[in-house]
mmJSON file of the N, C-alpha and C atoms, coordinates in Angstrom:
{"data_MODEL":{"atom_site":{
"group_PDB":["ATOM","ATOM","ATOM","ATOM","ATOM","ATOM","ATOM","ATOM","ATOM","ATOM","ATOM","ATOM","ATOM","ATOM","ATOM","ATOM","ATOM","ATOM","ATOM","ATOM","ATOM","ATOM","ATOM","ATOM","ATOM","ATOM","ATOM","ATOM","ATOM","ATOM","ATOM","ATOM","ATOM","ATOM","ATOM","ATOM","ATOM","ATOM","ATOM","ATOM","ATOM","ATOM","ATOM","ATOM","ATOM","ATOM","ATOM","ATOM","ATOM","ATOM","ATOM","ATOM","ATOM","ATOM","ATOM","ATOM","ATOM","ATOM","ATOM","ATOM","ATOM","ATOM","ATOM","ATOM","ATOM","ATOM","ATOM","ATOM","ATOM","ATOM","ATOM","ATOM","ATOM","ATOM","ATOM","ATOM","ATOM","ATOM","ATOM","ATOM","ATOM","ATOM","ATOM","ATOM","ATOM","ATOM","ATOM","ATOM","ATOM","ATOM","ATOM","ATOM","ATOM","ATOM","ATOM","ATOM","ATOM","ATOM","ATOM","ATOM","ATOM","ATOM","ATOM","ATOM","ATOM","ATOM","ATOM","ATOM","ATOM","ATOM","ATOM","ATOM","ATOM","ATOM","ATOM","ATOM","ATOM","ATOM","ATOM","ATOM","ATOM","ATOM","ATOM","ATOM","ATOM","ATOM","ATOM","ATOM","ATOM","ATOM","ATOM","ATOM","ATOM","ATOM","ATOM","ATOM","ATOM","ATOM","ATOM","ATOM","ATOM","ATOM","ATOM","ATOM","ATOM","ATOM","ATOM","ATOM","ATOM","ATOM","ATOM","ATOM","ATOM","ATOM","ATOM","ATOM","ATOM","ATOM","ATOM","ATOM","ATOM","ATOM","ATOM","ATOM","ATOM","ATOM","ATOM","ATOM","ATOM","ATOM","ATOM","ATOM","ATOM","ATOM","ATOM","ATOM","ATOM","ATOM","ATOM","ATOM","ATOM","ATOM","ATOM","ATOM","ATOM","ATOM","ATOM","ATOM","ATOM","ATOM","ATOM","ATOM","ATOM","ATOM","ATOM","ATOM","ATOM","ATOM","ATOM","ATOM","ATOM","ATOM","ATOM","ATOM"],
"id":[1,2,3,4,5,6,7,8,9,10,11,12,13,14,15,16,17,18,19,20,21,22,23,24,25,26,27,28,29,30,31,32,33,34,35,36,37,38,39,40,41,42,43,44,45,46,47,48,49,50,51,52,53,54,55,56,57,58,59,60,61,62,63,64,65,66,67,68,69,70,71,72,73,74,75,76,77,78,79,80,81,82,83,84,85,86,87,88,89,90,91,92,93,94,95,96,97,98,99,100,101,102,103,104,105,106,107,108,109,110,111,112,113,114,115,116,117,118,119,120,121,122,123,124,125,126,127,128,129,130,131,132,133,134,135,136,137,138,139,140,141,142,143,144,145,146,147,148,149,150,151,152,153,154,155,156,157,158,159,160,161,162,163,164,165,166,167,168,169,170,171,172,173,174,175,176,177,178,179,180,181,182,183,184,185,186,187,188,189,190,191,192,193,194,195,196,197,198,199,200,201,202,203,204],
"type_symbol":["N","C","C","N","C","C","N","C","C","N","C","C","N","C","C","N","C","C","N","C","C","N","C","C","N","C","C","N","C","C","N","C","C","N","C","C","N","C","C","N","C","C","N","C","C","N","C","C","N","C","C","N","C","C","N","C","C","N","C","C","N","C","C","N","C","C","N","C","C","N","C","C","N","C","C","N","C","C","N","C","C","N","C","C","N","C","C","N","C","C","N","C","C","N","C","C","N","C","C","N","C","C","N","C","C","N","C","C","N","C","C","N","C","C","N","C","C","N","C","C","N","C","C","N","C","C","N","C","C","N","C","C","N","C","C","N","C","C","N","C","C","N","C","C","N","C","C","N","C","C","N","C","C","N","C","C","N","C","C","N","C","C","N","C","C","N","C","C","N","C","C","N","C","C","N","C","C","N","C","C","N","C","C","N","C","C","N","C","C","N","C","C","N","C","C","N","C","C","N","C","C","N","C","C"],
"label_atom_id":["N","CA","C","N","CA","C","N","CA","C","N","CA","C","N","CA","C","N","CA","C","N","CA","C","N","CA","C","N","CA","C","N","CA","C","N","CA","C","N","CA","C","N","CA","C","N","CA","C","N","CA","C","N","CA","C","N","CA","C","N","CA","C","N","CA","C","N","CA","C","N","CA","C","N","CA","C","N","CA","C","N","CA","C","N","CA","C","N","CA","C","N","CA","C","N","CA","C","N","CA","C","N","CA","C","N","CA","C","N","CA","C","N","CA","C","N","CA","C","N","CA","C","N","CA","C","N","CA","C","N","CA","C","N","CA","C","N","CA","C","N","CA","C","N","CA","C","N","CA","C","N","CA","C","N","CA","C","N","CA","C","N","CA","C","N","CA","C","N","CA","C","N","CA","C","N","CA","C","N","CA","C","N","CA","C","N","CA","C","N","CA","C","N","CA","C","N","CA","C","N","CA","C","N","CA","C","N","CA","C","N","CA","C","N","CA","C","N","CA","C","N","CA","C","N","CA","C","N","CA","C","N","CA","C","N","CA","C"],
"label_alt_id":[null,null,null,null,null,null,null,null,null,null,null,null,null,null,null,null,null,null,null,null,null,null,null,null,null,null,null,null,null,null,null,null,null,null,null,null,null,null,null,null,null,null,null,null,null,null,null,null,null,null,null,null,null,null,null,null,null,null,null,null,null,null,null,null,null,null,null,null,null,null,null,null,null,null,null,null,null,null,null,null,null,null,null,null,null,null,null,null,null,null,null,null,null,null,null,null,null,null,null,null,null,null,null,null,null,null,null,null,null,null,null,null,null,null,null,null,null,null,null,null,null,null,null,null,null,null,null,null,null,null,null,null,null,null,null,null,null,null,null,null,null,null,null,null,null,null,null,null,null,null,null,null,null,null,null,null,null,null,null,null,null,null,null,null,null,null,null,null,null,null,null,null,null,null,null,null,null,null,null,null,null,null,null,null,null,null,null,null,null,null,null,null,null,null,null,null,null,null,null,null,null,null,null,null],
"label_comp_id":["MET","MET","MET","GLN","GLN","GLN","GLU","GLU","GLU","LEU","LEU","LEU","SER","SER","SER","ALA","ALA","ALA","LEU","LEU","LEU","ALA","ALA","ALA","THR","THR","THR","SER","SER","SER","LYS","LYS","LYS","THR","THR","THR","THR","THR","THR","MET","MET","MET","SER","SER","SER","GLU","GLU","GLU","ALA","ALA","ALA","ASP","ASP","ASP","GLN","GLN","GLN","LEU","LEU","LEU","LYS","LYS","LYS","TYR","TYR","TYR","VAL","VAL","VAL","SER","SER","SER","GLU","GLU","GLU","LEU","LEU","LEU","ALA","ALA","ALA","ASP","ASP","ASP","LYS","LYS","LYS","GLN","GLN","GLN","THR","THR","THR","ARG","ARG","ARG","HIS","HIS","HIS","LEU","LEU","LEU","ALA","ALA","ALA","LEU","LEU","LEU","VAL","VAL","VAL","ARG","ARG","ARG","TYR","TYR","TYR","TYR","TYR","TYR","THR","THR","THR","LYS","LYS","LYS","ARG","ARG","ARG","THR","THR","THR","ALA","ALA","ALA","ASN","ASN","ASN","THR","THR","THR","ILE","ILE","ILE","ALA","ALA","ALA","GLN","GLN","GLN","LYS","LYS","LYS","GLU","GLU","GLU","ARG","ARG","ARG","GLN","GLN","GLN","ALA","ALA","ALA","THR","THR","THR","THR","THR","THR","LYS","LYS","LYS","ARG","ARG","ARG","LEU","LEU","LEU","MET","MET","MET","MET","MET","MET","GLN","GLN","GLN","GLU","GLU","GLU","PHE","PHE","PHE","GLY","GLY","GLY","HIS","HIS","HIS","TYR","TYR","TYR"],
"label_asym_id":["A","A","A","A","A","A","A","A","A","A","A","A","A","A","A","A","A","A","A","A","A","A","A","A","A","A","A","A","A","A","A","A","A","A","A","A","A","A","A","A","A","A","A","A","A","A","A","A","A","A","A","A","A","A","A","A","A","A","A","A","A","A","A","A","A","A","A","A","A","A","A","A","A","A","A","A","A","A","A","A","A","A","A","A","A","A","A","A","A","A","A","A","A","A","A","A","A","A","A","A","A","A","A","A","A","A","A","A","A","A","A","A","A","A","A","A","A","A","A","A","A","A","A","A","A","A","A","A","A","A","A","A","A","A","A","A","A","A","A","A","A","A","A","A","A","A","A","A","A","A","A","A","A","A","A","A","A","A","A","A","A","A","A","A","A","A","A","A","A","A","A","A","A","A","A","A","A","A","A","A","A","A","A","A","A","A","A","A","A","A","A","A","A","A","A","A","A","A","A","A","A","A","A","A"],
"label_entity_id":["1","1","1","1","1","1","1","1","1","1","1","1","1","1","1","1","1","1","1","1","1","1","1","1","1","1","1","1","1","1","1","1","1","1","1","1","1","1","1","1","1","1","1","1","1","1","1","1","1","1","1","1","1","1","1","1","1","1","1","1","1","1","1","1","1","1","1","1","1","1","1","1","1","1","1","1","1","1","1","1","1","1","1","1","1","1","1","1","1","1","1","1","1","1","1","1","1","1","1","1","1","1","1","1","1","1","1","1","1","1","1","1","1","1","1","1","1","1","1","1","1","1","1","1","1","1","1","1","1","1","1","1","1","1","1","1","1","1","1","1","1","1","1","1","1","1","1","1","1","1","1","1","1","1","1","1","1","1","1","1","1","1","1","1","1","1","1","1","1","1","1","1","1","1","1","1","1","1","1","1","1","1","1","1","1","1","1","1","1","1","1","1","1","1","1","1","1","1","1","1","1","1","1","1"],
"label_seq_id":[1,1,1,2,2,2,3,3,3,4,4,4,5,5,5,6,6,6,7,7,7,8,8,8,9,9,9,10,10,10,11,11,11,12,12,12,13,13,13,14,14,14,15,15,15,16,16,16,17,17,17,18,18,18,19,19,19,20,20,20,21,21,21,22,22,22,23,23,23,24,24,24,25,25,25,26,26,26,27,27,27,28,28,28,29,29,29,30,30,30,31,31,31,32,32,32,33,33,33,34,34,34,35,35,35,36,36,36,37,37,37,38,38,38,39,39,39,40,40,40,41,41,41,42,42,42,43,43,43,44,44,44,45,45,45,46,46,46,47,47,47,48,48,48,49,49,49,50,50,50,51,51,51,52,52,52,53,53,53,54,54,54,55,55,55,56,56,56,57,57,57,58,58,58,59,59,59,60,60,60,61,61,61,62,62,62,63,63,63,64,64,64,65,65,65,66,66,66,67,67,67,68,68,68],
"pdbx_PDB_ins_code":[null,null,null,null,null,null,null,null,null,null,null,null,null,null,null,null,null,null,null,null,null,null,null,null,null,null,null,null,null,null,null,null,null,null,null,null,null,null,null,null,null,null,null,null,null,null,null,null,null,null,null,null,null,null,null,null,null,null,null,null,null,null,null,null,null,null,null,null,null,null,null,null,null,null,null,null,null,null,null,null,null,null,null,null,null,null,null,null,null,null,null,null,null,null,null,null,null,null,null,null,null,null,null,null,null,null,null,null,null,null,null,null,null,null,null,null,null,null,null,null,null,null,null,null,null,null,null,null,null,null,null,null,null,null,null,null,null,null,null,null,null,null,null,null,null,null,null,null,null,null,null,null,null,null,null,null,null,null,null,null,null,null,null,null,null,null,null,null,null,null,null,null,null,null,null,null,null,null,null,null,null,null,null,null,null,null,null,null,null,null,null,null,null,null,null,null,null,null,null,null,null,null,null,null],
"Cartn_x":[-138.029,-137.693,-135.927,-135.53,-134.708,-134.065,-134.92,-134.495,-134.141,-134.52,-134.754,-133.638,-132.939,-132.123,-130.799,-130.863,-129.796,-129.727,-131.127,-131.389,-130.172,-130.652,-129.853,-128.596,-128.155,-126.704,-125.419,-126.305,-125.307,-124.908,-123.889,-122.989,-124.015,-124.986,-125.698,-125.715,-126.35,-126.448,-126.976,-128.702,-130.021,-130.464,-130.891,-131.692,-132.328,-133.303,-134.357,-135.217,-136.142,-136.77,-137.089,-135.633,-135.374,-135.555,-135.625,-135.543,-137.285,-137.962,-139.203,-139.592,-139.277,-139.847,-140.039,-138.523,-138.533,-138.975,-139.335,-140.319,-141.201,-141.977,-143.204,-143.587,-142.32,-143.215,-142.761,-141.823,-142.13,-142.929,-143.734,-144.873,-146.257,-146.55,-146.977,-147.326,-145.955,-145.822,-146.189,-146.0,-146.321,-148.001,-148.806,-149.73,-150.678,-149.731,-150.461,-150.557,-148.9,-148.768,-149.509,-149.944,-150.958,-152.132,-152.756,-154.395,-153.952,-152.692,-153.675,-153.927,-152.859,-152.702,-153.88,-154.61,-155.69,-156.503,-157.279,-157.715,-157.398,-156.499,-156.534,-156.608,-156.436,-156.643,-158.662,-159.221,-160.432,-161.031,-160.928,-161.093,-160.639,-159.901,-159.079,-160.373,-160.505,-161.82,-162.887,-163.362,-165.056,-164.809,-163.51,-163.407,-163.77,-162.583,-162.959,-164.364,-165.679,-166.598,-167.707,-167.692,-168.046,-167.462,-166.491,-166.607,-167.6,-166.809,-167.538,-169.413,-169.9,-171.519,-171.955,-171.166,-171.179,-171.252,-169.641,-169.951,-171.241,-171.593,-172.507,-174.004,-174.318,-175.302,-175.385,-174.325,-174.347,-174.162,-173.957,-173.667,-175.072,-176.265,-177.407,-178.515,-178.285,-178.608,-178.812,-177.231,-177.358,-178.023,-178.447,-179.149,-180.31,-180.736,-182.149,-182.909,-182.235,-182.556,-181.922,-181.034,-180.328,-178.891,-179.601,-178.441,-178.652,-177.669,-177.096,-177.842],
"Cartn_y":[36.775,35.865,35.825,36.752,37.001,37.204,37.764,37.579,37.105,35.19,34.284,33.906,34.137,33.506,34.202,34.989,35.987,35.368,34.939,34.632,33.696,32.206,31.509,30.905,32.042,31.895,32.58,33.293,34.363,34.14,34.407,33.528,34.366,34.662,35.432,34.326,34.848,34.114,33.821,34.216,34.406,33.245,32.805,31.81,31.098,30.264,29.599,30.281,30.905,31.589,33.103,33.687,34.603,34.379,33.476,32.999,33.154,32.123,31.902,33.579,34.182,35.644,36.402,36.226,36.921,36.225,35.193,34.09,34.746,34.502,35.132,36.346,37.504,38.504,38.803,38.157,38.289,37.71,36.591,35.964,37.229,37.713,39.127,40.043,40.499,41.479,40.962,39.849,39.185,39.229,38.298,39.05,39.468,40.799,42.15,42.872,42.223,42.74,42.221,40.53,40.299,40.899,41.132,41.876,42.691,43.824,45.181,45.157,43.739,43.121,43.629,42.167,41.867,42.85,43.935,44.862,45.939,46.344,47.227,46.084,45.017,44.814,44.371,44.0,44.079,45.443,46.453,47.99,48.626,48.077,48.307,47.206,46.697,45.491,46.313,47.126,47.17,48.535,49.735,50.609,50.386,49.551,49.45,48.807,47.993,47.46,48.939,49.45,50.597,51.397,51.966,52.621,52.129,50.421,49.692,50.47,49.381,49.814,50.839,52.603,53.421,54.024,54.145,53.765,53.301,51.51,50.711,51.685,52.072,53.235,54.267,54.862,55.986,56.292,54.838,54.194,53.681,53.064,52.808,53.54,54.562,56.066,57.144,56.65,57.667,57.033,55.894,54.967,55.331,54.841,54.96,56.632,57.517,58.996,59.977,59.788,60.343,61.551,61.69,62.564,61.723,62.415,61.309,62.27],
"Cartn_z":[16.735,17.141,16.685,16.08,16.386,17.898,18.365,19.988,20.396,20.531,20.633,20.605,19.407,18.753,19.316,19.162,19.609,21.998,22.539,23.633,23.877,22.772,22.377,22.842,21.574,20.986,21.802,22.743,23.595,24.907,25.29,26.164,27.652,28.062,28.738,30.174,31.911,32.593,33.212,32.067,32.848,33.279,34.511,35.211,34.053,34.465,33.725,34.238,35.302,35.574,34.893,34.531,33.956,32.328,31.411,30.315,30.07,30.897,31.262,30.612,31.102,31.344,30.403,29.945,29.086,26.991,27.736,26.393,26.758,28.048,27.946,27.157,27.905,27.36,25.497,25.068,24.01,23.234,23.567,23.124,23.205,24.889,25.157,23.635,23.148,22.157,21.241,20.401,19.48,19.776,20.9,20.681,20.0,20.819,20.852,19.58,18.779,17.34,16.353,16.611,15.601,16.233,16.979,17.255,16.411,16.876,15.899,14.131,13.823,12.415,12.156,12.429,12.61,12.609,13.501,13.493,12.787,12.131,10.736,9.29,9.483,7.976,8.528,9.116,8.995,8.887,9.909,9.359,8.093,7.457,6.265,5.071,5.537,4.486,4.733,5.931,6.242,5.367,5.172,4.237,2.438,2.082,1.251,1.103,2.309,0.804,1.015,2.398,2.455,1.555,0.587,-0.299,-1.682,-1.751,-2.498,-2.841,-1.961,-1.706,-1.892,-1.464,-1.962,-3.458,-3.514,-5.586,-6.182,-5.844,-6.335,-5.915,-5.011,-4.748,-6.235,-6.018,-6.945,-8.266,-8.899,-9.89,-10.329,-9.649,-9.399,-9.702,-9.438,-8.668,-9.771,-10.445,-11.713,-12.983,-13.337,-13.778,-13.611,-12.272,-11.954,-12.428,-11.727,-11.707,-12.437,-13.048,-13.727,-13.179,-11.712,-10.92,-9.877,-9.093,-7.441,-5.682],
"occupancy":[1.0,1.0,1.0,1.0,1.0,1.0,1.0,1.0,1.0,1.0,1.0,1.0,1.0,1.0,1.0,1.0,1.0,1.0,1.0,1.0,1.0,1.0,1.0,1.0,1.0,1.0,1.0,1.0,1.0,1.0,1.0,1.0,1.0,1.0,1.0,1.0,1.0,1.0,1.0,1.0,1.0,1.0,1.0,1.0,1.0,1.0,1.0,1.0,1.0,1.0,1.0,1.0,1.0,1.0,1.0,1.0,1.0,1.0,1.0,1.0,1.0,1.0,1.0,1.0,1.0,1.0,1.0,1.0,1.0,1.0,1.0,1.0,1.0,1.0,1.0,1.0,1.0,1.0,1.0,1.0,1.0,1.0,1.0,1.0,1.0,1.0,1.0,1.0,1.0,1.0,1.0,1.0,1.0,1.0,1.0,1.0,1.0,1.0,1.0,1.0,1.0,1.0,1.0,1.0,1.0,1.0,1.0,1.0,1.0,1.0,1.0,1.0,1.0,1.0,1.0,1.0,1.0,1.0,1.0,1.0,1.0,1.0,1.0,1.0,1.0,1.0,1.0,1.0,1.0,1.0,1.0,1.0,1.0,1.0,1.0,1.0,1.0,1.0,1.0,1.0,1.0,1.0,1.0,1.0,1.0,1.0,1.0,1.0,1.0,1.0,1.0,1.0,1.0,1.0,1.0,1.0,1.0,1.0,1.0,1.0,1.0,1.0,1.0,1.0,1.0,1.0,1.0,1.0,1.0,1.0,1.0,1.0,1.0,1.0,1.0,1.0,1.0,1.0,1.0,1.0,1.0,1.0,1.0,1.0,1.0,1.0,1.0,1.0,1.0,1.0,1.0,1.0,1.0,1.0,1.0,1.0,1.0,1.0,1.0,1.0,1.0,1.0,1.0,1.0],
"B_iso_or_equiv":[0.0,0.0,0.0,0.0,0.0,0.0,0.0,0.0,0.0,0.0,0.0,0.0,0.0,0.0,0.0,0.0,0.0,0.0,0.0,0.0,0.0,0.0,0.0,0.0,0.0,0.0,0.0,0.0,0.0,0.0,0.0,0.0,0.0,0.0,0.0,0.0,0.0,0.0,0.0,0.0,0.0,0.0,0.0,0.0,0.0,0.0,0.0,0.0,0.0,0.0,0.0,0.0,0.0,0.0,0.0,0.0,0.0,0.0,0.0,0.0,0.0,0.0,0.0,0.0,0.0,0.0,0.0,0.0,0.0,0.0,0.0,0.0,0.0,0.0,0.0,0.0,0.0,0.0,0.0,0.0,0.0,0.0,0.0,0.0,0.0,0.0,0.0,0.0,0.0,0.0,0.0,0.0,0.0,0.0,0.0,0.0,0.0,0.0,0.0,0.0,0.0,0.0,0.0,0.0,0.0,0.0,0.0,0.0,0.0,0.0,0.0,0.0,0.0,0.0,0.0,0.0,0.0,0.0,0.0,0.0,0.0,0.0,0.0,0.0,0.0,0.0,0.0,0.0,0.0,0.0,0.0,0.0,0.0,0.0,0.0,0.0,0.0,0.0,0.0,0.0,0.0,0.0,0.0,0.0,0.0,0.0,0.0,0.0,0.0,0.0,0.0,0.0,0.0,0.0,0.0,0.0,0.0,0.0,0.0,0.0,0.0,0.0,0.0,0.0,0.0,0.0,0.0,0.0,0.0,0.0,0.0,0.0,0.0,0.0,0.0,0.0,0.0,0.0,0.0,0.0,0.0,0.0,0.0,0.0,0.0,0.0,0.0,0.0,0.0,0.0,0.0,0.0,0.0,0.0,0.0,0.0,0.0,0.0,0.0,0.0,0.0,0.0,0.0,0.0],
"pdbx_formal_charge":[null,null,null,null,null,null,null,null,null,null,null,null,null,null,null,null,null,null,null,null,null,null,null,null,null,null,null,null,null,null,null,null,null,null,null,null,null,null,null,null,null,null,null,null,null,null,null,null,null,null,null,null,null,null,null,null,null,null,null,null,null,null,null,null,null,null,null,null,null,null,null,null,null,null,null,null,null,null,null,null,null,null,null,null,null,null,null,null,null,null,null,null,null,null,null,null,null,null,null,null,null,null,null,null,null,null,null,null,null,null,null,null,null,null,null,null,null,null,null,null,null,null,null,null,null,null,null,null,null,null,null,null,null,null,null,null,null,null,null,null,null,null,null,null,null,null,null,null,null,null,null,null,null,null,null,null,null,null,null,null,null,null,null,null,null,null,null,null,null,null,null,null,null,null,null,null,null,null,null,null,null,null,null,null,null,null,null,null,null,null,null,null,null,null,null,null,null,null,null,null,null,null,null,null],
"auth_seq_id":[1,1,1,2,2,2,3,3,3,4,4,4,5,5,5,6,6,6,7,7,7,8,8,8,9,9,9,10,10,10,11,11,11,12,12,12,13,13,13,14,14,14,15,15,15,16,16,16,17,17,17,18,18,18,19,19,19,20,20,20,21,21,21,22,22,22,23,23,23,24,24,24,25,25,25,26,26,26,27,27,27,28,28,28,29,29,29,30,30,30,31,31,31,32,32,32,33,33,33,34,34,34,35,35,35,36,36,36,37,37,37,38,38,38,39,39,39,40,40,40,41,41,41,42,42,42,43,43,43,44,44,44,45,45,45,46,46,46,47,47,47,48,48,48,49,49,49,50,50,50,51,51,51,52,52,52,53,53,53,54,54,54,55,55,55,56,56,56,57,57,57,58,58,58,59,59,59,60,60,60,61,61,61,62,62,62,63,63,63,64,64,64,65,65,65,66,66,66,67,67,67,68,68,68],
"auth_comp_id":["MET","MET","MET","GLN","GLN","GLN","GLU","GLU","GLU","LEU","LEU","LEU","SER","SER","SER","ALA","ALA","ALA","LEU","LEU","LEU","ALA","ALA","ALA","THR","THR","THR","SER","SER","SER","LYS","LYS","LYS","THR","THR","THR","THR","THR","THR","MET","MET","MET","SER","SER","SER","GLU","GLU","GLU","ALA","ALA","ALA","ASP","ASP","ASP","GLN","GLN","GLN","LEU","LEU","LEU","LYS","LYS","LYS","TYR","TYR","TYR","VAL","VAL","VAL","SER","SER","SER","GLU","GLU","GLU","LEU","LEU","LEU","ALA","ALA","ALA","ASP","ASP","ASP","LYS","LYS","LYS","GLN","GLN","GLN","THR","THR","THR","ARG","ARG","ARG","HIS","HIS","HIS","LEU","LEU","LEU","ALA","ALA","ALA","LEU","LEU","LEU","VAL","VAL","VAL","ARG","ARG","ARG","TYR","TYR","TYR","TYR","TYR","TYR","THR","THR","THR","LYS","LYS","LYS","ARG","ARG","ARG","THR","THR","THR","ALA","ALA","ALA","ASN","ASN","ASN","THR","THR","THR","ILE","ILE","ILE","ALA","ALA","ALA","GLN","GLN","GLN","LYS","LYS","LYS","GLU","GLU","GLU","ARG","ARG","ARG","GLN","GLN","GLN","ALA","ALA","ALA","THR","THR","THR","THR","THR","THR","LYS","LYS","LYS","ARG","ARG","ARG","LEU","LEU","LEU","MET","MET","MET","MET","MET","MET","GLN","GLN","GLN","GLU","GLU","GLU","PHE","PHE","PHE","GLY","GLY","GLY","HIS","HIS","HIS","TYR","TYR","TYR"],
"auth_asym_id":["A","A","A","A","A","A","A","A","A","A","A","A","A","A","A","A","A","A","A","A","A","A","A","A","A","A","A","A","A","A","A","A","A","A","A","A","A","A","A","A","A","A","A","A","A","A","A","A","A","A","A","A","A","A","A","A","A","A","A","A","A","A","A","A","A","A","A","A","A","A","A","A","A","A","A","A","A","A","A","A","A","A","A","A","A","A","A","A","A","A","A","A","A","A","A","A","A","A","A","A","A","A","A","A","A","A","A","A","A","A","A","A","A","A","A","A","A","A","A","A","A","A","A","A","A","A","A","A","A","A","A","A","A","A","A","A","A","A","A","A","A","A","A","A","A","A","A","A","A","A","A","A","A","A","A","A","A","A","A","A","A","A","A","A","A","A","A","A","A","A","A","A","A","A","A","A","A","A","A","A","A","A","A","A","A","A","A","A","A","A","A","A","A","A","A","A","A","A","A","A","A","A","A","A"],
"auth_atom_id":["N","CA","C","N","CA","C","N","CA","C","N","CA","C","N","CA","C","N","CA","C","N","CA","C","N","CA","C","N","CA","C","N","CA","C","N","CA","C","N","CA","C","N","CA","C","N","CA","C","N","CA","C","N","CA","C","N","CA","C","N","CA","C","N","CA","C","N","CA","C","N","CA","C","N","CA","C","N","CA","C","N","CA","C","N","CA","C","N","CA","C","N","CA","C","N","CA","C","N","CA","C","N","CA","C","N","CA","C","N","CA","C","N","CA","C","N","CA","C","N","CA","C","N","CA","C","N","CA","C","N","CA","C","N","CA","C","N","CA","C","N","CA","C","N","CA","C","N","CA","C","N","CA","C","N","CA","C","N","CA","C","N","CA","C","N","CA","C","N","CA","C","N","CA","C","N","CA","C","N","CA","C","N","CA","C","N","CA","C","N","CA","C","N","CA","C","N","CA","C","N","CA","C","N","CA","C","N","CA","C","N","CA","C","N","CA","C","N","CA","C","N","CA","C","N","CA","C","N","CA","C","N","CA","C","N","CA","C"],
"pdbx_PDB_model_num":[1,1,1,1,1,1,1,1,1,1,1,1,1,1,1,1,1,1,1,1,1,1,1,1,1,1,1,1,1,1,1,1,1,1,1,1,1,1,1,1,1,1,1,1,1,1,1,1,1,1,1,1,1,1,1,1,1,1,1,1,1,1,1,1,1,1,1,1,1,1,1,1,1,1,1,1,1,1,1,1,1,1,1,1,1,1,1,1,1,1,1,1,1,1,1,1,1,1,1,1,1,1,1,1,1,1,1,1,1,1,1,1,1,1,1,1,1,1,1,1,1,1,1,1,1,1,1,1,1,1,1,1,1,1,1,1,1,1,1,1,1,1,1,1,1,1,1,1,1,1,1,1,1,1,1,1,1,1,1,1,1,1,1,1,1,1,1,1,1,1,1,1,1,1,1,1,1,1,1,1,1,1,1,1,1,1,1,1,1,1,1,1,1,1,1,1,1,1,1,1,1,1,1,1]
}}}
């Protein structure tokens, strides 16, 4: 967003085509960034869920059999 603000306020002589290309590249960069955020959020949630399942299994085994 800061890059877009700088583009709008600066005294550059970019053509409209160059501006569209620049904005498109920024949008692509943001799309890739959001995809990474979604990936790592999902991976972290899956890791937490797996650890919770392991802890539950261990607790139930201890209750049922007295050992794991």
